[in-house]
TIDRENNU-691351 format. One line per 5 residues: number of its first residue (from 0); for each residue x, y, z of C-alpha. Coordinates in steps of 0.5 Angstrom, whole numbers. Example, Ala and Ser with C-alpha at 12.3 -4.5 7.8 and 13.67 -1.06 7.14 Angstrom:
2
0> 25/-9/16 | 27/-2/14
***
This chain:
368
0> -36/-80/171 | -33/-84/177 | -27/-85/173 | -26/-78/172 | -27/-77/180
5> -22/-82/182 | -17/-79/177 | -17/-72/179 | -18/-74/187 | -12/-78/186
10> -8/-73/183 | -10/-68/189 | -8/-73/194 | -1/-74/191 | 1/-66/191
15> 2/-67/199 | -1/-60/200 | 2/-59/207 | 6/-53/206 | 5/-46/202
20> 9/-48/196 | 6/-55/195 | -1/-52/196 | 0/-46/191 | 2/-51/186
25> -4/-55/187 | -8/-48/186 | -5/-47/180 | -6/-54/178 | -14/-53/179
30> -14/-47/176 | -10/-50/169 | -15/-56/170 | -21/-51/170 | -19/-47/165
35> -18/-53/160 | -25/-55/161 | -27/-48/159 | -29/-45/166 | -26/-38/167
40> -22/-37/173 | -19/-32/178 | -13/-33/181 | -12/-29/188 | -6/-29/193
45> -6/-27/200 | 0/-27/204 | 4/-31/200 | -2/-36/199 | -6/-37/193
50> -13/-39/192 | -18/-39/186 | -25/-37/185 | -29/-39/179 | -36/-36/177
55> -41/-39/172 | -48/-37/170 | -51/-30/170 | -50/-24/175 | -57/-23/176
60> -60/-29/175 | -63/-32/181 | -59/-34/187 | -52/-35/188 | -49/-41/191
65> -42/-41/194 | -39/-48/193 | -33/-48/198 | -27/-53/198 | -20/-53/201
70> -14/-56/198 | -9/-56/204 | -9/-63/208 | -6/-65/215 | 1/-68/215
75> 2/-75/214 | 7/-81/213 | 10/-81/205 | 5/-87/204 | -1/-83/206
80> 0/-79/199 | 0/-85/195 | -7/-86/193 | -10/-93/192 | -17/-96/191
85> -19/-102/194 | -26/-105/195 | -30/-99/192 | -26/-94/197 | -20/-89/195
90> -15/-88/200 | -10/-83/201 | -9/-76/206 | -15/-71/204 | -19/-76/200
95> -25/-75/205 | -22/-68/208 | -24/-66/203 | -20/-67/196 | -26/-72/194
100> -31/-66/195 | -26/-61/191 | -26/-66/185 | -33/-67/185 | -34/-59/185
105> -29/-58/180 | -32/-63/175 | -39/-61/176 | -37/-53/174 | -34/-57/168
110> -40/-59/166 | -44/-53/168 | -40/-48/164 | -43/-52/157 | -50/-51/160
115> -50/-45/165 | -56/-46/170 | -61/-40/171 | -57/-38/177 | -50/-36/179
120> -45/-41/182 | -38/-39/185 | -33/-44/186 | -28/-42/191 | -22/-47/192
125> -18/-44/199 | -11/-46/202 | -11/-46/209 | -18/-48/212 | -14/-53/217
130> -10/-47/220 | -16/-43/221 | -18/-41/214 | -17/-33/215 | -12/-32/209
135> -17/-36/205 | -24/-36/206 | -24/-31/211 | -20/-26/206 | -25/-28/200
140> -31/-26/204 | -28/-19/206 | -27/-18/198 | -34/-20/197 | -34/-26/194
145> -40/-29/197 | -47/-31/196 | -54/-33/198 | -52/-40/201 | -46/-43/202
150> -44/-51/202 | -37/-52/205 | -35/-59/202 | -33/-62/209 | -34/-69/211
155> -41/-71/213 | -43/-77/210 | -48/-74/206 | -51/-71/212 | -52/-64/213
160> -49/-60/218 | -53/-53/220 | -49/-51/226 | -42/-51/229 | -39/-50/235
165> -35/-43/237 | -28/-44/238 | -25/-41/244 | -17/-42/245 | -15/-39/252
170> -8/-39/256 | -8/-39/263 | -2/-37/267 | -1/-39/274 | 5/-35/278
175> 9/-38/284 | 15/-37/287 | 22/-40/285 | 26/-44/290 | 31/-49/290
180> 28/-56/289 | 31/-59/295 | 27/-54/299 | 21/-54/296 | 17/-51/302
185> 21/-44/301 | 17/-43/294 | 10/-44/291 | 10/-49/286 | 6/-46/280
190> 5/-53/276 | 2/-56/283 | -3/-50/283 | -5/-51/276 | -6/-58/277
195> -10/-57/283 | -15/-52/279 | -15/-56/273 | -21/-60/275 | -25/-54/277
200> -24/-50/271 | -26/-57/267 | -33/-57/271 | -35/-50/271 | -43/-49/270
205> -42/-47/262 | -40/-54/261 | -46/-57/264 | -51/-54/258 | -54/-57/252
210> -57/-54/246 | -61/-57/240 | -56/-60/236 | -50/-61/242 | -51/-65/249
215> -45/-61/252 | -39/-56/250 | -32/-59/250 | -26/-57/254 | -19/-60/252
220> -13/-59/256 | -9/-58/250 | -2/-56/252 | 2/-55/259 | 8/-51/260
225> 12/-50/266 | 18/-51/269 | 26/-49/267 | 30/-54/271 | 29/-60/275
230> 33/-57/281 | 28/-51/281 | 21/-50/284 | 17/-47/278 | 14/-40/278
235> 11/-40/272 | 6/-45/269 | 1/-44/263 | -5/-49/261 | -7/-48/254
240> -15/-50/253 | -19/-51/247 | -26/-50/248 | -31/-51/243 | -38/-47/246
245> -45/-48/244 | -48/-43/239 | -53/-41/245 | -47/-39/249 | -43/-33/250
250> -36/-33/250 | -35/-27/254 | -39/-30/260 | -34/-36/259 | -28/-32/260
255> -31/-29/266 | -33/-35/269 | -26/-38/268 | -23/-31/271 | -27/-32/277
260> -25/-39/278 | -18/-37/278 | -17/-30/280 | -10/-30/281 | -8/-33/274
265> -7/-29/268 | -13/-31/263 | -11/-29/255 | -15/-31/249 | -11/-34/244
270> -16/-35/238 | -24/-34/238 | -28/-37/232 | -36/-35/232 | -41/-41/232
275> -45/-43/226 | -52/-42/227 | -56/-44/220 | -63/-45/221 | -65/-52/220
280> -72/-49/217 | -68/-45/212 | -71/-46/205 | -64/-47/202 | -63/-52/207
285> -69/-55/206 | -68/-56/198 | -61/-59/200 | -64/-64/204 | -70/-66/199
290> -65/-66/193 | -60/-71/198 | -66/-75/199 | -69/-75/192 | -62/-77/189
295> -59/-81/195 | -66/-85/196 | -64/-85/204 | -66/-80/209 | -61/-75/211
300> -60/-72/218 | -59/-65/220 | -54/-64/225 | -48/-60/229 | -41/-60/228
305> -37/-60/234 | -31/-57/230 | -31/-51/226 | -30/-50/219 | -30/-44/214
310> -37/-44/214 | -36/-39/220 | -34/-33/216 | -40/-33/212 | -45/-34/218
315> -42/-28/221 | -45/-24/216 | -52/-28/216 | -51/-32/210 | -54/-39/211
320> -48/-44/211 | -47/-51/212 | -42/-57/211 | -44/-62/206 | -39/-68/204
325> -39/-75/202 | -38/-81/205 | -32/-84/208 | -28/-84/215 | -21/-83/218
330> -20/-76/216 | -13/-74/219 | -12/-81/220 | -7/-87/217 | -13/-90/213
335> -17/-84/211 | -22/-86/205 | -28/-84/201 | -33/-88/198 | -32/-87/191
340> -40/-88/190 | -41/-83/194 | -37/-78/190 | -42/-80/185 | -48/-79/189
345> -45/-72/192 | -44/-69/185 | -51/-71/183 | -54/-68/189 | -51/-62/188
350> -53/-61/181 | -60/-63/183 | -60/-58/188 | -57/-52/183 | -63/-54/179
355> -68/-53/185 | -64/-46/186 | -66/-43/179 | -70/-37/179 | -70/-36/186
360> -69/-29/188 | -62/-26/191 | -63/-24/198 | -56/-23/202 | -51/-18/201
365> -45/-16/206 | -46/-9/209 | -40/-5/209
***
């Protein structure tokens, strides 16, 4: 099992899945691999990006579990895409986020197809989680590829992320008055105005709140744009804010507090992603928790993710969804790795969890 997981993960790392062309090639590779191992596959395409679903088990047999994995990775240097094994770790871009999880899900599907469980498993391999997920997981959910419970194989060190912060990305544009740079008193510097207001924005009341799994929201000044020439007083400056808000907070209230703090500025929402609020007491969550403890032999943690993942597309329809993946470190970094033994544990945990699902009744549907 270990060798097969390392080989498949290494193959996926080498594909350098950073462009639509490379990602599509990787999707086709995965489809061919699954078909070669007897797994029926459906190929989808949306706006030039390919993805696959593979369904195992009977339609009306117990619960439906979605195993969701993304094949795209963030860019890196050429050496990041040369997999290597050292000290029980598999190094390479995407090994931890999340090609190791994908390999474990694929090999599990190849095993299950020969002895289908008394429930239904939908494997989804998608192309664009790192860029928002709308064209992949978001599209599949809209097409009705859903279940009663969803596991996204994001890196969690075998802990279970039941919640995730919402995403609110905002542009705040300040206006000034242009003038010659040698006579700044004749103008109004928009960059200075933006800087003077930044600290107030970063310490608004919503930033002082906390919730069950999160001590604070996050507020990142991601980009500043302003000024046209060194000899001119800038009359425009935009602050680009990346706010990750708590599941208990209302994004409309946050936007209103920003507008009230800077009434003369233009506030524009660039992107909004809903938070994930899966209950820690959900029976599927508890069953996964028990399977992890049984197989791994250690108590796992339930926690909240600061970042967002494709779980949000399922959660917006009330479907319980979690992030759950193997042990590793340094995702998006130069020395990203996944612990090989944890890939074996991960696959065994998923298999044990599926055994617990057999016979459970389906309860969730999207109302259209």
